[in-house]
N, C-alpha and C positions, 0 to 999 in steps of 0.2 A: 543798072540796075529799072526794076518795076515798078510801077506807082503802085499803092494799094487801091482798090478796088475801095470805098468811101458808103456808107448802104445809109436811108435814112434808118431814125431808131424803130420804124413799125419794120421796115424791113429788114431790121436786126434782130430785131424779137420774134420773125419769124423765123427766123433761122436757126434760135437758139432755144426753142420754144421755151419762151416766156411770154410774158405782154407786154405791152407797150411801156406798161406802168409800170413793171417791174425796171425793165429798160431806164428811166426816169429813176428811178428810185436807186440804182446802182449809182446813179450819176450826183444825184444827191447825196448819197453814198459815200461818195469817193473813188467808189471799184470800178468806174468807168469813165474817160475819159473823153471829149468829141474831141474826132480829126481835123475837125472841121466846119462846112458848111455847106447845106447845100436848100440854096436861097436861104428864108430862116429858122429854118429849120434842120440841128443840130446831124449831123455826120460821123458813124463810127467805122474806123478798119473791123473788118470780122473773127479778124485771130483776136484782138481786144475785149472784142462780144464774149468770146468764147474764154479767155483767159478769165473775165469776169464771170460769169457764167461758173465756173470749174470753183472758182476764191469763194463762191456765196453757196455753192453745195457741199462744199468742206466747213465752212464757219454759219454751218444751214443749224437752228437751235432743232435738240430731236430729233434731229438726223438718227438713221441707224446708220452704223455700223456693221459692214458684211466682215464675218468670222471666216 
């Protein structure tokens, strides 16, 4: 079994195209959970970050749906 690569919040935010504040907000709201720590910083699995991003996009108020 392959171990998942863990990213800091800043790197995860960069990969998902959001700000680090958005990553922190997703954690605060329970949309994303840290998978571990790198020093004092939370570390996240990239697939978890992408799943939270998709979920946030679906739940975004005022989000337009394409026909």
